[in-house]
SEKOL-922438 format. One record per atom (N, C-alpha, C): residue number from 1; x, y, z. Coordinates in steps of 0.2 Angstrom, whole numbers, plus 5000, padded with zeros to 4 digits. Atoms other than C-alpha are relative to their C-alpha. Layout:
# residues N
   nr  east  north    up
  NUM     X      Y     Z
...
END
This chain:
# residues 262
   nr  east  north    up
    1  4998   4994  5000
    1  4038   4392  5522
    1  5002   4999  5010
    2  4996   4998  4992
    2  4040   4390  5543
    2  5006   4995  4999
    3  4994   5004  5000
    3  4052   4376  5539
    3  5005   5005  4997
    4  4994   4995  5006
    4  4063   4390  5527
    4  5002   5005  5006
    5  4998   4997  4993
    5  4060   4401  5543
    5  5005   4997  5005
    6  4996   5004  4994
    6  4067   4390  5555
    6  5008   4998  4998
    7  4995   5001  5003
    7  4081   4386  5544
    7  5005   5006  4998
    8  4997   4994  5000
    8  4086   4404  5540
    8  5003   5004  5008
    9  4997   4997  4992
    9  4085   4409  5559
    9  5006   4997  5003
   10  4995   5004  4996
   10  4096   4393  5563
   10  5008   5004  4997
   11  4995   4998  5003
   11  4108   4400  5550
   11  5005   5006  5004
   12  4996   4994  4996
   12  4111   4416  5560
   12  5002   4997  5006
   13  4999   5002  4992
   13  4113   4408  5577
   13  5007   4994  4997
   14  4995   5004  5001
   14  4125   4394  5568
   14  5006   5005  4997
   15  4996   4996  5003
   15  4135   4407  5558
   15  5003   5005  5006
   16  4997   4998  4994
   16  4138   4417  5572
   16  5005   4995  5005
   17  4997   5004  4995
   17  4143   4403  5583
   17  5008   4999  4998
   18  4996   5002  5002
   18  4156   4398  5571
   18  5006   5005  4999
   19  4997   4994  5000
   19  4164   4415  5571
   19  5003   5002  5008
   20  4998   5001  4993
   20  4166   4416  5590
   20  5004   4993  5003
   21  4996   5004  4998
   21  4172   4399  5591
   21  5006   4999  4998
   22  4993   4999  5001
   22  4187   4402  5581
   22  5003   5004  5002
   23  4996   4996  4996
   23  4191   4415  5589
   23  5003   5001  5008
   24  4999   5001  4992
   24  4192   4408  5607
   24  5005   4992  4999
   25  4997   5005  4999
   25  4201   4392  5600
   25  5009   5001  5003
   26  4993   5000  4999
   26  4218   4390  5608
   26  5003   5004  5005
   27  4999   4995  4995
   27  4217   4401  5623
   27  5000   4995  5006
   28  4997   5006  4994
   28  4226   4392  5638
   28  4996   5000  5006
   29  5001   4999  4993
   29  4218   4403  5653
   29  4993   5001  4998
   30  5007   4999  5002
   30  4198   4402  5651
   30  4997   5005  5005
   31  5004   4994  4995
   31  4189   4417  5661
   31  4994   4997  5003
   32  5004   5003  4997
   32  4176   4414  5673
   32  4995   5006  4996
   33  5004   4996  5004
   33  4160   4421  5663
   33  4995   5005  5005
   34  5002   4997  4995
   34  4153   4435  5674
   34  4993   5005  4996
   35  5004   4997  5003
   35  4140   4442  5662
   35  4992   5001  5004
   36  5007   4998  4995
   36  4122   4448  5670
   36  4996   4993  4998
   37  5004   5005  5001
   37  4112   4435  5661
   37  5002   4992  5002
   38  4997   5006  4997
   38  4123   4421  5669
   38  4996   4997  5005
   39  5004   5001  4995
   39  4111   4421  5683
   39  4995   4998  5000
   40  5006   5002  5001
   40  4097   4417  5674
   40  4997   5003  4994
   41  5002   4995  5006
   41  4087   4424  5658
   41  4996   4995  4995
   42  5006   5003  5003
   42  4071   4418  5647
   42  4999   5006  4994
   43  5000   4995  5007
   43  4070   4427  5629
   43  4995   4996  4996
   44  5005   5005  5003
   44  4055   4424  5619
   44  4999   5003  4994
   45  5000   4996  5008
   45  4055   4429  5599
   45  4994   4998  4996
   46  5004   5001  5005
   46  4043   4430  5586
   46  5002   5000  4995
   47  4996   5003  5006
   47  4048   4422  5570
   47  4994   5002  4995
   48  5005   4998  5007
   48  4040   4431  5554
   48  5003   4999  4995
   49  4999   4998  5006
   49  4041   4434  5536
   49  4996   5003  4997
   50  5003   4995  5003
   50  4035   4449  5529
   50  4996   5002  5005
   51  5005   4999  4994
   51  4019   4453  5540
   51  4999   4994  5004
   52  5004   5005  4997
   52  4016   4435  5544
   52  5003   4997  5006
   53  4997   5003  4993
   53  4021   4428  5561
   53  4997   4994  5000
   54  5002   5006  5002
   54  4023   4411  5558
   54  5002   4995  5006
   55  4998   5003  4994
   55  4031   4405  5576
   55  5002   5004  5006
   56  4996   4996  4995
   56  4040   4409  5591
   56  5005   4995  5003
   57  4994   5003  4996
   57  4056   4403  5600
   57  5003   5005  5006
   58  4996   4996  4994
   58  4063   4405  5617
   58  5008   4999  5001
   59  4993   5000  4999
   59  4082   4406  5622
   59  4999   5000  5007
   60  5002   5000  4995
   60  4083   4400  5639
   60  5008   5000  5004
   61  4994   4998  4997
   61  4099   4404  5652
   61  4998   4994  5008
   62  5002   5000  4992
   62  4098   4392  5669
   62  5006   4996  5004
   63  4995   5001  4997
   63  4111   4391  5681
   63  4999   4993  5004
   64  5001   5004  4997
   64  4115   4375  5689
   64  5006   4998  5005
   65  4994   5001  4996
   65  4128   4367  5701
   65  5005   4999  4998
   66  4994   5002  5000
   66  4146   4364  5702
   66  5003   5005  4994
   67  4995   4995  5004
   67  4152   4380  5691
   67  4997   4999  4992
   68  5003   5003  5006
   68  4139   4375  5677
   68  4993   5004  4997
   69  5006   4997  5003
   69  4126   4380  5666
   69  4995   4998  4994
   70  5003   5002  5005
   70  4113   4375  5654
   70  4996   5005  4996
   71  5002   4994  5004
   71  4107   4384  5640
   71  4994   4995  4994
   72  5005   5005  5003
   72  4090   4378  5633
   72  4995   5005  4993
   73  5005   4997  5005
   73  4080   4383  5615
   73  4997   4996  4998
   74  5007   5003  5002
   74  4063   4379  5609
   74  4997   5004  4995
   75  5003   4997  5006
   75  4054   4384  5592
   75  4996   4996  4999
   76  5005   5005  5004
   76  4039   4378  5585
   76  4995   5006  4996
   77  5006   4996  5007
   77  4024   4386  5572
   77  4995   5002  5007
   78  5005   4998  4997
   78  4010   4394  5579
   78  4994   4996  4997
   79  5005   5004  4998
   79  3992   4386  5581
   79  4999   4997  4992
   80  5002   5003  5006
   80  3989   4386  5562
   80  5004   4998  4997
   81  4994   5003  5005
   81  4006   4382  5556
   81  5000   4993  5002
   82  4999   5007  4997
   82  4006   4368  5567
   82  4996   4995  4997
   83  5006   5004  5004
   83  3989   4360  5559
   83  5003   4998  4993
   84  4999   5004  5005
   84  3997   4358  5545
   84  5007   4999  4998
   85  4992   5001  5001
   85  4016   4358  5546
   85  5003   5000  5008
   86  4997   5000  4993
   86  4020   4353  5566
   86  5006   5000  5000
   87  4994   4999  4996
   87  4036   4360  5573
   87  5001   5000  5006
   88  4998   4999  4993
   88  4045   4357  5588
   88  5008   4998  5001
   89  4992   4999  5002
   89  4064   4360  5589
   89  5003   5002  5006
   90  4998   4998  4992
   90  4073   4360  5606
   90  5006   4999  4998
   91  4992   5000  4999
   91  4092   4362  5608
   91  5002   5001  5007
   92  4997   5000  4994
   92  4101   4358  5625
   92  5006   5000  5000
   93  4991   4999  5000
   93  4118   4363  5629
   93  5001   5001  5008
   94  4997   4999  4994
   94  4126   4361  5646
   94  5008   5002  5000
   95  4995   4995  5001
   95  4142   4372  5648
   95  5004   5000  5007
   96  4997   4997  4993
   96  4156   4375  5662
   96  5001   5008  5000
   97  5001   4993  4999
   97  4155   4394  5667
   97  5007   5002  4996
   98  4994   4997  5004
   98  4174   4396  5662
   98  5002   4999  4993
   99  5000   5000  5008
   99  4174   4400  5644
   99  4993   4998  4997
  100  5005   5001  5004
  100  4156   4394  5641
  100  5004   4992  4996
  101  4997   5005  5004
  101  4166   4378  5636
  101  4993   4993  5001
  102  5006   5002  5000
  102  4151   4367  5631
  102  5004   4990  5001
  103  4998   5008  4999
  103  4151   4347  5639
  103  4996   4997  4996
  104  5006   5002  5005
  104  4136   4341  5630
  104  4995   5005  4997
  105  5004   4998  5004
  105  4126   4347  5616
  105  4994   4995  4999
  106  5006   5005  5000
  106  4108   4340  5611
  106  4997   5003  4996
  107  5006   4999  5006
  107  4097   4344  5596
  107  4995   4995  4998
  108  5005   5002  5001
  108  4080   4337  5593
  108  4997   5004  4997
  109  5003   4998  5005
  109  4072   4342  5577
  109  4993   4998  4998
  110  5005   5003  5004
  110  4054   4338  5573
  110  4994   5005  4995
  111  5003   4996  5003
  111  4047   4346  5558
  111  4998   4997  4994
  112  5003   5005  5005
  112  4033   4339  5548
  112  5000   4994  5001
  113  4999   5008  5000
  113  4038   4321  5544
  113  5006   4999  5004
  114  4992   4999  4999
  114  4057   4325  5547
  114  5002   4999  5008
  115  4997   4999  4992
  115  4064   4320  5565
  115  5007   4998  5001
  116  4993   5001  4998
  116  4082   4321  5570
  116  5002   5002  5006
  117  4996   4998  4993
  117  4091   4319  5586
  117  5007   5000  4998
  118  4991   5001  4999
  118  4110   4323  5587
  118  5004   5001  5006
  119  4997   4997  4994
  119  4122   4325  5602
  119  5007   4999  4999
  120  4994   4999  5000
  120  4139   4331  5603
  120  5002   4998  5008
  121  4996   5000  4994
  121  4150   4326  5619
  121  5007   5001  4998
  122  4994   4996  5000
  122  4165   4336  5622
  122  5006   4995  5004
  123  4995   5003  4995
  123  4181   4326  5628
  123  5006   5005  4999
  124  4994   4994  5001
  124  4194   4341  5630
  124  5007   4997  5001
  125  4994   5002  4999
  125  4207   4331  5637
  125  5002   4994  4994
  126  4998   5004  5007
  126  4207   4318  5622
  126  5000   5002  4994
  127  5000   4996  5006
  127  4204   4331  5611
  127  4996   4997  4995
  128  5006   5003  5003
  128  4188   4324  5604
  128  4993   5001  5001
  129  5009   4999  4998
  129  4170   4327  5600
  129  4997   4995  4998
  130  5002   5006  5002
  130  4160   4312  5599
  130  4993   5002  4997
  131  5006   4997  5002
  131  4144   4315  5588
  131  4996   4995  4999
  132  5007   5005  5000
  132  4129   4304  5587
  132  4995   5003  4995
  133  5004   4998  5004
  133  4116   4307  5573
  133  4994   4996  4997
  134  5006   5004  5003
  134  4100   4299  5569
  134  4994   5002  4998
  135  5007   4996  5004
  135  4085   4303  5557
  135  4997   4993  5000
  136  5006   5004  4999
  136  4069   4293  5562
  136  4994   5000  4995
  137  5005   4999  5005
  137  4056   4288  5549
  137  4993   5001  5006
  138  5006   4998  4993
  138  4043   4287  5566
  138  5001   5000  5004
  139  4996   4999  4994
  139  4046   4293  5580
  139  4995   4996  5006
  140  5005   5005  4995
  140  4030   4284  5588
  140  5004   4991  5001
  141  4998   5005  4997
  141  4040   4267  5585
  141  5007   4999  5000
  142  4993   4999  4998
  142  4056   4274  5585
  142  5005   4997  4993
  143  4999   5002  5006
  143  4059   4268  5567
  143  5007   5003  4996
  144  4995   4996  5004
  144  4077   4272  5560
  144  5001   5001  4993
  145  5001   5000  5006
  145  4079   4278  5543
  145  5008   5001  5000
  146  4990   5000  5002
  146  4101   4283  5545
  146  5001   5002  5007
  147  4994   4997  4994
  147  4113   4285  5560
  147  5004   4997  4997
  148  4992   4999  5000
  148  4130   4289  5561
  148  5002   5003  5006
  149  4997   4998  4993
  149  4141   4291  5575
  149  5008   5001  4996
  150  4994   4995  5004
  150  4158   4301  5571
  150  5004   5002  5007
  151  4994   4997  4994
  151  4174   4305  5581
  151  5003   5008  4996
  152  4997   4993  5002
  152  4181   4324  5578
  152  5005   5002  5004
  153  4993   4999  4997
  153  4199   4329  5581
  153  4998   5007  5002
  154  4999   4993  4998
  154  4197   4346  5591
  154  5007   5000  5005
  155  4993   4998  4996
  155  4211   4355  5600
  155  4998   5001  5008
  156  5000   5000  4992
  156  4203   4357  5617
  156  4995   5006  5003
  157  5002   4994  4999
  157  4195   4375  5616
  157  4993   5001  4995
  158  5006   4999  5004
  158  4179   4372  5603
  158  4994   5002  5004
  159  5004   4999  4996
  159  4164   4379  5607
  159  4993   4996  4996
  160  5005   5003  5004
  160  4146   4371  5602
  160  4996   5007  4996
  161  5004   4995  5003
  161  4134   4382  5591
  161  4997   5005  5005
  162  5003   4996  4997
  162  4125   4387  5607
  162  5004   5004  5007
  163  4996   4995  4997
  163  4138   4392  5618
  163  5003   5005  4997
  164  4995   4994  5006
  164  4148   4402  5605
  164  4994   5004  5000
  165  5003   4998  5001
  165  4132   4409  5602
  165  4999   5007  5006
  166  5001   4996  4994
  166  4129   4416  5621
  166  5008   5002  5001
  167  4995   4999  4999
  167  4149   4418  5621
  167  5001   5009  4995
  168  4999   4994  5003
  168  4149   4433  5607
  168  4995   5005  5002
  169  5004   4994  4996
  169  4136   4444  5620
  169  5006   5002  5003
  170  4993   4997  4996
  170  4154   4446  5630
  170  5004   5003  4997
  171  4995   4997  5003
  171  4163   4452  5616
  171  4999   5007  5001
  172  5002   4993  5000
  172  4167   4471  5616
  172  4997   5003  4993
  173  5004   4998  5005
  173  4160   4474  5598
  173  5002   5007  4999
  174  4999   4994  5002
  174  4168   4490  5594
  174  5000   5002  4993
  175  5002   4997  5006
  175  4161   4500  5579
  175  5006   5001  4996
  176  4996   5001  5005
  176  4171   4499  5563
  176  5005   4995  5000
  177  4996   5007  4999
  177  4180   4482  5569
  177  4998   4995  4995
  178  5000   5007  5002
  178  4183   4467  5558
  178  5004   4996  5001
  179  4995   5007  4996
  179  4189   4451  5566
  179  4999   4995  4995
  180  4998   5007  5003
  180  4194   4437  5555
  180  5001   4994  5004
  181  4998   5006  4997
  181  4195   4419  5560
  181  4999   4993  4994
  182  5002   5006  5003
  182  4196   4401  5554
  182  4997   4996  5003
  183  5005   5005  4998
  183  4185   4388  5559
  183  5000   4992  4994
  184  5000   5007  5004
  184  4182   4369  5555
  184  4993   5000  5002
  185  5006   5004  5000
  185  4165   4361  5551
  185  5000   4995  4997
  186  4999   5004  5003
  186  4165   4344  5549
  186  5006   4997  4997
  187  4993   5000  5003
  187  4179   4341  5536
  187  5004   5004  4998
  188  4998   4993  5003
  188  4180   4358  5530
  188  5003   5005  5006
  189  4997   4996  4996
  189  4190   4372  5536
  189  4998   5008  4998
  190  5004   4995  5001
  190  4181   4390  5533
  190  5005   5006  5002
  191  4996   4993  4999
  191  4189   4409  5532
  191  4993   5004  5003
  192  5006   4996  4996
  192  4176   4420  5543
  192  5002   5006  5002
  193  4999   4994  4997
  193  4173   4437  5548
  193  4994   5002  5002
  194  5005   4997  4997
  194  4163   4448  5559
  194  5000   5007  4998
  195  5000   4992  5000
  195  4158   4466  5555
  195  4996   5003  5005
  196  5003   4996  4995
  196  4154   4479  5569
  196  4996   5006  4995
  197  5003   4995  5006
  197  4142   4490  5556
  197  5000   5007  5006
  198  4999   4995  4995
  198  4137   4504  5572
  198  4995   4999  5003
  199  5006   4998  4994
  199  4124   4510  5584
  199  4993   5002  4996
  200  5007   5000  5002
  200  4106   4509  5580
  200  4995   5002  5005
  201  5004   4999  4993
  201  4091   4516  5590
  201  4993   4995  4997
  202  5007   5002  5003
  202  4076   4503  5587
  202  4994   5000  5005
  203  5006   5001  4996
  203  4059   4502  5591
  203  4997   4994  5000
  204  5002   5007  4999
  204  4054   4487  5600
  204  4994   5001  5006
  205  5005   5000  4995
  205  4040   4481  5613
  205  5003   5003  5006
  206  4996   4999  4993
  206  4052   4488  5627
  206  5001   5007  4999
  207  5000   4993  5002
  207  4050   4506  5620
  207  5008   5000  4995
  208  4996   4999  5005
  208  4064   4514  5608
  208  5008   4996  5006
  209  4994   5004  4995
  209  4082   4504  5614
  209  5008   5002  4996
  210  4995   4999  5004
  210  4100   4509  5608
  210  5004   4993  4999
  211  4996   5006  5002
  211  4109   4494  5599
  211  5007   5001  4995
  212  4996   5000  5004
  212  4123   4490  5590
  212  4999   4992  4995
  213  5003   5006  5005
  213  4121   4480  5573
  213  5007   4997  4998
  214  4993   5005  5001
  214  4133   4465  5569
  214  4999   4995  4994
  215  5000   5003  5005
  215  4135   4457  5553
  215  5006   4994  4999
  216  4995   5006  5001
  216  4143   4438  5554
  216  4998   4999  4991
  217  4999   5000  5008
  217  4150   4435  5537
  217  5004   4992  5000
  218  4995   5006  5000
  218  4158   4419  5529
  218  5003   5002  4992
  219  4995   4998  5007
  219  4171   4421  5515
  219  5000   4995  4995
  220  4999   5005  5005
  220  4170   4410  5499
  220  4993   4994  5001
  221  5007   5005  5001
  221  4158   4394  5498
  221  4998   5002  5007
  222  5004   5000  4994
  222  4146   4395  5511
  222  4999   4993  5003
  223  5001   5006  4996
  223  4142   4381  5524
  223  4991   4999  5001
  224  5006   4999  5000
  224  4124   4387  5522
  224  4997   5001  4993
  225  5003   4999  5005
  225  4112   4387  5507
  225  4998   5008  4999
  226  5003   4993  5000
  226  4106   4405  5510
  226  5006   5004  4999
  227  4996   4997  5003
  227  4115   4417  5500
  227  4998   5009  5004
  228  5001   4993  4998
  228  4107   4433  5510
  228  5003   5002  5006
  229  4996   4998  4996
  229  4115   4443  5522
  229  4997   5000  5008
  230  5004   5002  4993
  230  4112   4440  5541
  230  5004   5005  5004
  231  4997   4996  4994
  231  4112   4454  5555
  231  4997   4998  5005
  232  5004   5002  4992
  232  4109   4453  5573
  232  5000   5008  5003
  233  5000   4994  4997
  233  4105   4469  5583
  233  5000   4999  5008
  234  5001   5000  4992
  234  4111   4469  5603
  234  5000   5007  5002
  235  5003   4994  4994
  235  4106   4480  5617
  235  5008   5003  5002
  236  4994   4996  5000
  236  4121   4493  5617
  236  5002   5000  5009
  237  4999   5001  4993
  237  4124   4487  5636
  237  5003   4993  5001
  238  4996   5006  4997
  238  4133   4475  5647
  238  4995   4993  4999
  239  5005   5006  5001
  239  4117   4462  5644
  239  5000   4997  4992
  240  4997   5002  5006
  240  4121   4463  5625
  240  4994   4995  4998
  241  5007   5003  4998
  241  4102   4457  5624
  241  4999   4999  4991
  242  5000   4999  5007
  242  4098   4451  5604
  242  4992   5001  5000
  243  5008   4997  5000
  243  4082   4462  5602
  243  4998   4998  4993
  244  5003   5001  5009
  244  4081   4458  5582
  244  5007   4996  4994
  245  4997   5003  5003
  245  4088   4446  5571
  245  4998   4999  4994
  246  5002   5000  5007
  246  4087   4447  5552
  246  5003   4994  4995
  247  4997   5001  5004
  247  4091   4437  5538
  247  4996   5001  4992
  248  5003   5000  5006
  248  4089   4442  5520
  248  4999   4995  4994
  249  5000   5005  5004
  249  4082   4431  5506
  249  4998   5003  4993
  250  5002   4997  5006
  250  4075   4433  5488
  250  4995   5003  5001
  251  5006   4998  5001
  251  4058   4436  5492
  251  5000   5005  5008
  252  5001   4996  4994
  252  4061   4448  5507
  252  5004   4999  5005
  253  4995   5001  4993
  253  4068   4445  5526
  253  4998   4996  5004
  254  5003   5004  4994
  254  4065   4433  5540
  254  5003   5003  5005
  255  4997   4998  4991
  255  4066   4439  5558
  255  4996   4998  5004
  256  5003   5002  4993
  256  4065   4435  5575
  256  5002   5007  5003
  257  4999   4995  4996
  257  4061   4448  5586
  257  4998   4999  5007
  258  4999   5001  4992
  258  4062   4450  5606
  258  4994   5003  5001
  259  5007   4997  4998
  259  4043   4451  5613
  259  4999   4999  5006
  260  4999   5001  4993
  260  4048   4446  5630
  260  5005   4997  5003
  261  4992   5001  4996
  261  4062   4444  5644
  261  4997   5000  5005
  262  5001   5001  4994
  262  4064   4438  5659
  262  5006   4998  5004
END
């Protein structure tokens, strides 16, 4: 069950990322991102299905030297879940502050007996993204089940999934607007759109907050197996904090609720 929760919540981030990456492609002059959270931020979420809290996730922003920033994400199950199905997923991203352009993206997944490490290095001048992906049968011995290295042609302005997720927080998000984009994942091209539904007041651990509800959507055949709709509620202010993310599934919905912010 927890692996399903992780999968669907990842879909929320991934789909939003493709929407934003597509909208930014080809922009010649990249702005210096001045969002309040660029000074440093840590958000903690509970991951739940129905009334069951299965785990927790953190999203962290760390400013570093030379006009660059690190994004770190970690997800794990609660104590009970980890005894049955141990989960420890991490994502590391280093970006340039101008346009949040990714230099390095690294993902490490440890879910039960599944262990995967993938790295993407962006060569903007050479217009290539270099991907290395490895699945291990045993992490202690580092025995490799399969491994692949790939070079993907880019136009120089593409985001990684995490830099794009943060970039969406800088968008105006005007109610009633529907933006349409195209994006490439692997060897396929997709038509995407993002719908800004409206303002809602949510009851949260921080009191009642004014939010703006966004729905990222994929036209036609999806790159995700999930057929449910995905919604994200951002605070309706300059911080655009994601206080709730929800993915509808056949048996209800999976949610990530913000429970702590620093």
